[in-house]
N, C-alpha and C positions, 0 to 999 in steps of 0.2 A: 388529407386526414391522417397520414403516418407521420409525416413530417412536426405534427404538432402534437402526436401521440404520448408524447412524454415529454414532462416539464425538465429534463435535465440539461438540453441547451434553449431553453424558452424562459424568457425573462418576464415574471407574473409583474414584478413593480420595478421600476427604474432603481437600483439601490445606490445611496449616497456613498457607503463604506462596505467592502469587501475584505474580509482579513482570510490569510491561509495559514492554515500549522501542515511542517512538511511529515516525513515520516515516522511512526511511532516506536514501532519496532519492540513492543512488548513491554514497554513503559508504562502502567496507571499511572503513575505518582508525575509523571511530568505530562500526561497528556489532560490530568485535571488543571496540572500548575500552567498549562497553556494557552486551557479555553477561559481558567483565572486570569490569566493576563489579558486576556480580550477586554474583559468587563462587561459581555455582552448579555452573561446568564447571571440575574441574583439566586444567591443560596444554592450555588452550585454544589458547595458541599451535604446541602442536605437531600433527600430521597427525590428522584427525578419529576414525582408529582409535583414537589415544593417551587421545580424551577419557575424562574418568569424570566422570558426576553425580553430586553432592555434596550434595544434600538429597532424599531419596526423598519428602518431605512437599512440596516445592515446584514450581511450575509456571511456566513462562515465557511469555508471550504478545509475539508483536510484530502492531503491529495495520495491517501492510502499507503498501506504495508503496512496494518495494525501490528501482524502477527511476527512472529519468529524472532530470533535474535536475541531477544529477552526473554523474561520467565513470567511475564505478565499476561501474553494473549487473551488470553478470555478475560480478563479486566477490560482491557483495553476495548474489545472488541462490543463488550456488554458496552461501555460507558459512550462509544462514538453510536452505536446501535439505539441506545434512548435518547442519545440528541438530535438524530433524526426523525427519531419517532413522536419526541414532544416537539418537536419546531418544523416539521417539512419544508417548510418553505422558507425558512432561515438556514437549514445547514444543508451541506451535502458534503456526502463522504464517499470518494472514488474509490476504482479496484484499483490496487497496488498489484505488481508482479507475483508478491507472497500469496495475495491471496487466490489470484490466478493458479499459481502452480497448487493451491490447497485444493481448490475446483476440480484441479487434475486428478490429484490425488486419490480424491473419492472413491476413483473409478478403477484404479489399479490396486492388484493385490501386492501382499506384502512381499517385498523382497524383487521387485520387478522394477526397480527405477524411482521409488516414490522420493519425491522431495524431501518430506520430514523424515525420511533415513540419513539424509547427508550428515556427516560429521561434525559440521559448522555451517553456518548462516543460515541454517532453517529452523527448526522446531527445537528450542532450548528444552533439554531436559527437566530442570525445573519447574516448566509450566503445567507439567502432566497432573500433578496430585488436583488441581485447580477444576481437571474436567473428570474425576473422580467422582460417583453418586455422594453429596454431601462436603465434597470440595476435599476431603481427607481420606488419605491411604490408611493402611492396617497397621497396628505396631512395627516396628524396624525396617520399614521404608527408609525410613533414615539413613537407616546403614548401606542400603542399595544403592540410595542416590549416591551415598559420599563413594561407595566404591565404584560405581559408573563413573564419576568426576573424578578419580585418580586412574580412571582406565583413559580417559580422555585427555587426561595431561600426559600421560606415557606416551598417546598416539600424536601430540602437538607437538611432542619434545623432539619425535622422531619425523615428522613433518610427512605422517603417513597419511593422514588427514584428507589429502588430494590425489590419494593413491589408491583409492578403493575400498577402505576403512567405512562400513556402514552403520549406523545406528539400527541393524535389525537383532531381534533375540537372538537368531540362531544364523547358520552359515558360515563359510569357510573366510568370508570377508566381516564378520560382525564385530565388534568392541569388543563384544562378551570374552574374547580369546584374551583381552587385555587384563581383563579381571581378577586381581590378587587380593586374598588368596583363591587358587583353583576352586576350592569347595564352594565359593559363592556363585559360580558362575551360573549353576542352575537357577538358583533365589532372583539373579537380577535380569537373567532373561524372560521367566515366569513374569516379572515386574512388569518388563519392557512390554511383552505382549498386551498384559491388561492396559497399561498406561496409553499404549497407542491404540488400542482399540476404543477406550473413552474418548479421546480424542476425536478420532474420526468421528464416533457416536454422536458427540456434541457437535459435530459442524456438517452431520448429516444432511441432506437433503430436505430432510423434512422438522429438523431444530429449527429454534428462532434463530439461532443466531449462522445456521448455515443456510436457512432461506435468505437470510439478509446478505451474506457477506458476498452474492453475487451485485457487485456493485456497476455502477454508471461509470463507461469509462471516461468521459469528461463533461466538464459543463462550461456555458460562457456567461463571464460576471467582466462588467467594467470594461469591456471590448477587449478584455483578456479571454484568451482558451488556454483553460486549467485541464493538464492531464498528467497521469503520473510520471511517464517517460518520456513520451515524444512522437513526433509522427515524420517518419520520412515522407517527403514529398511525391514518390511513386507509388506512395501507398493511398493517394488518393486517387490515381488512375485503375485502381481495384473495387469492384464492385460490393454494396453488401447484400448477400446473398437473397432471391426470392424467398417470399413464404407461398403457401397455398393462395393466398388472398391478395398478396399483392406483390408487382415485378420488383426485379433488381433494382437498385438503384447505385451510381455513382458516388463513393465517399465523398469527391470532392466536389459532388455537384449543391446547389443551395439545402439546406437539411440535412445533408446525407449524412454528419454526424450526430443529428437527432435521431435517423431512422437508425442507425447502428445503434444507439442506447438502447430504442425501443424493441429492437428485434435481440440485440443481448438478453437483456432483462426477461426476453419472453421465450426464451433458446429452449429451454427445460419444460416448459407447459405440455407438450404433446407429451411429457412423460409423467406428467399428473403431479408436478413438485408440490406436495402437502395439500394437492387438493381433493384429492380421491383415495378411497381404499384400497388397498391393494387387490388386484384380480381374485377372481377365483381360483384356488389352491396355488395362490402367490405368498409368501410369507412379507411382512412387514418388510425384513432386512433385503429379501429379494427385488421389492419393490423399489427402495431406496438407492440397491444399486443399478437396476435399471434406470433409476433417474440420472443418477451420475455419468452412468455412459452414454445416455443422451444427449449431455451436456459434453461431453468429451468428443463424441463422435461428431460434431458439428465443426468439421475443419474448416470452413469459409471464417466460421465467425471467429473461432480459436485464434486462427492466423491473425487476424485483424486486431484482435483484441492483445494478443500476444506483442505484437510491435510496438501497439500504444502506452503497453507498460512496459516493455522493453526496453525501446529504443534509446539509445544517448549519442544519436550523432550530432546533435543540436551544440555538442558540449566542444570545446574547442580542444580538451585533453582526449576526445572519443575522437574528434573528425577523421582520423587516418585509417579507423579500422573500418570505415563504410566507404563503398566504391559507388558513386554516383556520376550525375552531369556536372557536380561541381567540385569533383575530385581531381586535383592537379597539385602540382609543385610549386605549392605557396604557403603562407605560415597557416597552421590549422585552426586559429583563430577567424580568418579569412573564409576558408572554407565553411566553418561551423556558422558563421552569418551570415550568409549568400544562401545557406539553405533555411536558414530562419527566415530570412526574406520572401526567398521563393517561397514558402509554407504560406506564412502570412499574407501573401499578396492572395496566391490562389483562394483561400479560405476569407478574405476579405474581413479580419481582425488587425488590432494593430499591435497586440504581442501576446506571445503564448508563458503558462509558467508551468513548472514542471517540476517533478521532486527526483526521487530512485537514485541519482546520481550522486555519490557520497563524497559530502563534503562539512566541513564544520561551520558553516556561515551559508548567508544568502550571498548569491552572486547574481550580479547586475552586468548581462552584456549585450551587446548587439546596439547601443542607443537605446537600451531600455525595454528591447524588444524582445530578451529574452531573460525570464525572473528564474533562475534556480535557486529553487527553496533550499532550505538545511534538511539537508535528511539523515541528520545524526542525532536529534531530540532525545532518543533513548539513552539513559545513563551506562545501560551495558553494551550497547554498541559504539559508543563513542570511546568507552573506556577500551573494550576486548575486542574490537570488529568483529569478525566472524568468528572467533572462537566463543565456545558454550563454558564461561570462567562460572566460580560462585567466590563466597568472600573466603574458603579454604585453599581455593587455586590460587588466588590474589596473595595469601601469605606465602604460601609453598612456592610458586615461581614468579614474581613481580615483572618479570621479564616478557614470557606470555601472556600474562593475566594483571596487566596493572590493575592498582585500588582505583574501585570507581568512585568518582565524586558522588556525593549523595544531593550537590545541590544541580534541580535541572540547568542544563546551558544550551546555548545557542541561540537563534532568531526567529521569528517568524516574519512575517509582512501585513502592512494593511494598505491597501487603495483605496483613496478619497478622493469625491471630487473637490477641485477647488474652490475659492470662493466664488460668487454668483457674478460678483462686479467685474470679473476676468473675462474680456470678450474675444473668444478663439471660435473661429470656424466650429461648428457643431455642437458648440456650449462649452462649459468650463473645463478645463482640462482634469485629467485626475494626478492625482500627487502618489507617490510612494514613499511609506514610512516604512523602515525596517525597524523591529523591537525587537528589542534586548530580552533577557531572560529576567533582569533586575530592574524593578518599577519605573525607577526614575533614569531609562538609559533607552533612547530613540534617536534613530538617525531619519532625517527629512531627504528626502532626496530630491524632492522639489519634483515639476511636471515634467514626466517623463516623456511626454507627448512633443516635448520640445529640445530633449537630448536629439544631439546630430551623432549619424552612424557613420564611423570612418572604414571604408571598407577598400 
């Protein structure tokens, strides 16, 4: 029963086309652009109730990392959530490592190593106003944000962002100590506390976006396993932890990934996520905190999830950072592809598609067995990397904050069945198309089943 209890790895109908969109990182404009690029939805600029799915035989996969590094996290989450709600049988949105970090942050107190407190690569301060009631802050908040960005620029110039400076409202490591003039520091500290509180409330376990953000870890479509980061082969030897009603299941067993998806999505039900009123004597905030801790306390599930959203060992540029039975003194590309082949053999699938690892284009590796999607579709991330820049910082210090291109750049992919008259074992082959941002640009990579792997 459990192997079929969640549709994340089950094909309700065999698709003829599968589109996949990489990491969007807080860029709502480009999120909408890439969906428009697929032409899967008519009226996508209209309200969601007017959207119409145009291709019943097509699926759309989002690879995760909807938040952080860009200023429009809430808008991206809202847009993708509406797509999955409106078209639940056609749109799959996976968990990224930044969403997992957010799930963990919900259970941590201020100043206790929360990811949103990083001075780089996490919660862009320009996003916070969108989480406030009504989406607008009080008069004068623009001056506070300007002072905060100026402080960040000073931190980046001195390369202090990786040396313990934090986006906390107070404390010896707070970015507020770099705010000038010093008289502004109390205002900045108070605003940061209010902003971060509103953010975590907006993604709390009982909020619509907070309930949605605990996404599936993988989906199998077009004989391709889609997962945000990757899967180390040795992870398949671990077991999905048992529940009160069902035993542990090896992750590498048939249906193991489906079981993991189901139990991951149900991990906080015992804590009453959004289901019941607070217990007697318990406030709403206390109940929500308990729910967040329940998920954070699922150590075995968190370990499996973390590996699948963080792992980069399938890429040649990261191959040497991981030690396993494939590690030896050969070219990194060979080590990485041996890992890919071994993983796919055990899972009995043809290829794996991943996001997460930054690069400005789609990479096709290991004879088409590894599809590494473009993970820099966000204009802010593509231009500024991990820095929290704005237009003023671009003008002030273009070396650190290069001007952002207002056009959406990058690539997405489409897997499409070949002509029915192509006679190959198992049916028509899957063809890979790399789709550029411009409407007239597309690269046909051909039948990827027929590509030869050189190891």
